[in-house]
C-alpha positions as CSV (number, residue, x, y, z in Angstrom):
1,X,4.6,1.9,-0.6
2,X,4.8,2.0,-4.5
3,X,7.8,-0.4,-4.9
4,X,4.9,-2.5,-2.6
5,X,2.5,-2.2,-4.8
6,X,4.2,-2.4,-8.1
7,X,5.8,-5.8,-6.8
8,X,2.2,-6.9,-6.7
9,X,1.3,-5.8,-9.9
10,X,-1.2,-3.6,-8.4
11,X,-1.0,-0.4,-10.6
12,X,-2.1,3.3,-9.1
13,X,-4.4,5.2,-11.4
14,X,-2.9,8.4,-11.1
15,X,-0.2,9.4,-9.0
16,X,-1.4,11.3,-5.7
17,X,-0.3,12.7,-2.4
18,X,1.5,10.1,-0.4
19,X,-1.4,10.3,1.9
20,X,-3.4,8.7,-0.9
21,X,-1.5,6.5,-2.0
22,X,-1.0,4.8,1.7
23,X,-4.9,5.4,2.0
24,X,-5.3,3.0,-1.3
25,X,-2.2,0.5,-0.1
26,X,-4.4,0.0,3.2
27,X,-7.4,-0.5,1.0
28,X,-6.1,-3.0,-1.4
29,X,-3.7,-4.9,1.6
30,X,-7.2,-5.6,3.9
31,X,-9.0,-6.4,0.3
32,X,-6.2,-9.5,0.3
33,X,-6.4,-10.2,3.9
34,X,-3.1,-8.5,5.1
35,X,-4.4,-6.9,8.3
36,X,-3.3,-3.6,9.9
37,X,-0.8,-5.2,12.6
38,X,1.1,-6.8,9.8
39,X,1.1,-3.1,8.1
40,X,2.0,-1.6,11.6
41,X,5.4,-3.2,11.2
42,X,5.8,-2.6,7.2
43,X,9.3,0.0,7.1
44,X,7.2,2.5,4.6
45,X,10.8,4.0,4.3
46,X,12.8,1.6,3.0
C-alpha cells in the first residue's frame, strides 16, 4: 500500500500502523475517484 501511495506521489505525514496507512489510502483513493470496489480487488500484499 505504501508503494501505491508513493507511486502516486502521495506522501504519508508520519509512519503509522498498517490500519492507519490503509485507512488513509482508502480516503485518498476515494478523493481521487477510485471506489471501494476497485480497492477491494487491489492486492495489498504485493
